[in-house]
N, C-alpha and C positions, 0 to 999 in steps of 0.2 A: 504493500500500500504506500510505501515511501517513494515509489517511482512516479512522481508528479512534476509537472513543469514548474510550479511555484516553489517546490522544495529544491529542485535543481538550480533555479535562479538564486534562491536564498543562499545556497552553499557557495556558489561562485562569487556572490556579492560580498561574502566574508573573506575572500581571498583563498578559498579552498577548492579542491577538485572533487568530483563525484565519480563513483562506479556504482551504478544503480542496476539492480536485478530487474530484467524486463520480463513481465508476465502478461497474462491475458487481460489484465485491467487496462492495458494499452493494446487493444486487440489488433488494430490495423498496423501499428508500428511494429509490434511483435511479429506479425506475419511478414512484413517487408524485411526485417532484419534476419529472420529465419531463412527466407528465400535468398538473401544475399549470400549466406554461407552455403546453401545448397548449390547456388550458381558457382561459388568459388570452388567447391569440390568437383563439380562437373567440368569446369574449364581448366582446372589444374592438370587434367589429363592431356590438355592440348600441348603442354610442354614436351611430352613424350613424342609428339608428332611434329615437333619443331615449330609449333605455333605459339603465339603469345596469349596467355589467358586474359579474359576480360575483367575478372575480379581477382585480386591478389591478396592473400592473407599471410601474416607471419604466424608461425606455430612454435609451441614449446611443449615438451613432453616430460612428465614426471611419473615415476612408478614407486609406489609405497606398499608395504605389506605390514600386517599386524592384526591381532584380534580375529584370526581365522579368515582373513580376506586379503586379496591382492587388488590394488586399485591403480589403474592407469588413467592419468589426467592429461588431456590435450587442450591447451589454451590456444586460442586463435584470435587475432586482432586484424580488423580491416579498417584502414584509415584512408581509403581511396577517395579522392576528392569528388569524382563523378557520383559515386554512391552517396556521399554526405550531402552533396548539393541536391540530389533527388529527395533524400529523406527530409532535408530542411524545407524544401518546397511543399512536400506532402504533409509534414507533421509539425514543422516550426518548433523543434525541440531546442531549448536554449543551450548554447555553448557546446553543442555536440561536436566532438573532435574525432571520435572513432567508435566502432561497435565491436563487441567481443563475444566469444563463446567459449565455454569450458565443457568438454565432453568427458564424463567420468564413466569408465568401464570397470565394474566391480565383479570379481570372481571369488565366490565363497569356497570354503574347503570341501563342500559337497559337489562342487562343479557348477553350481548355479551362477549364471552371468547376467548382469543387468547393465543397461546403458542409459545414461541420462544426459540431456543437452540443456545447458543453462545459458541464456543470452544476457548481455549487459550493454548499457550505454555509458560511454566514457567522455568526460570533459577534457581529457588529455590523452594524446595518442601514446599510450603506454606500449612497451614491448610485450610480447606474448608471455615472456618470463615474469615480467612485473605483474601482469594481470593474474597469472597463476598464484603469485605470492599474495596479492591483495585479497583474492577470493578465499584462499586458505586461511589468512589471518582473520577474516570475518567469521569463518566457521569455528576457529579456535575460541573466539569469544562465546559463541553458542555452546560449544562442547565443554569448555573449561569453567564457565560461569553459569549460564542459564540452565543447561542440562543438569549440572550438579545441584543447583538450587531447587530444581523441580523434583529430582529423584531422591537426593539425600535429605533435603530439608522440607520436601513436600509443599513447596511454595504455592503451586497451582491449586492446592486444596484449601488454601487460606482465603476465606471470603469476608474477612474483617474489612469494613469499608473505611472507617475513619482513621485507623492506625496502620493500614496496609503498608504505606511507604516506610514508616518507622520500623515495622517488623522486618521488612525487606533489608533495611540497612543493618539491623542487628544480626540477621542471618548471614549477610555478607561478612560482617566482622567475625562471626563464629567460624565461617568457612576459612578465612585467612588465618585465624589462630590455629585451627586444626592442621592446616597445611604447614605451618611453621613449627608445630610441636615436634620435638626430637623423637626418633624411633630407632630401635635397635635393628629392626628389619622392616621391609616395605609392607605397609598395611593400607587398606582402603579407607577413604574418608568416612564411609558408613560405619566401619568397625571402630574407628577412632571416636566417632560421635557416641556410639554405644558405650565404649569404655569410659569416656568422660562422664557419662551418666551413672555408670556402675561403680567406678573406682574413684573415690575422692582424691586420692593421691595423684592419679593421672589428670584429673580435672585441674588441680592446682598447677600441674606441669603445663597444661595447655594454656591456662590463663597467664602464667608467668612467662611462658616462652622458653624456659630453661629447666634443667633438672633431669631426674630419672624418668623413664617411661615404664616403670615397674608394673603399671596397670595392664600393660599388654603382655 
């Protein structure tokens, strides 16, 4: 829902740049950007025949494994002036300098493979490697903060209206204290939270940030 012209203009007016995820709330623009990458794939084959492709994209590939899956991510960026001129004439998107796509191919340990395409609007013509890094950083915020707050601290189940923001800040403080607490071996945040509740000695360690982790 953050992919709006007013938000894009506000970001640039403050001297920053945007990388906005493009979804079906911008239906015709999403269609045109998607078709641009389809065209790029189709015309890239022209190189093999000695011909010049009509749409050119820069690509960057990363491969990561862990948690029982292998993920291959291909970031692509198109900053072709002809395409941007067309998009500007059709959609009048403020400060658009490039469009991007990240294709994620995930293969699980059982052999199941899924492919997802995500498209982006950029106010700066980033390299494909930079786009890959920016998108990964965004998901790190989701995985390392929001997901932990939802799963470990059950934040989504909190329906308190007047004090929701204060409770959220307290949970974030608790999350940081648990992460900083010394441990003799690697333990999950969920287990640390339980031990802080069960073992007063470990709770004091968490609150102090120093000392023994005997409660574990």
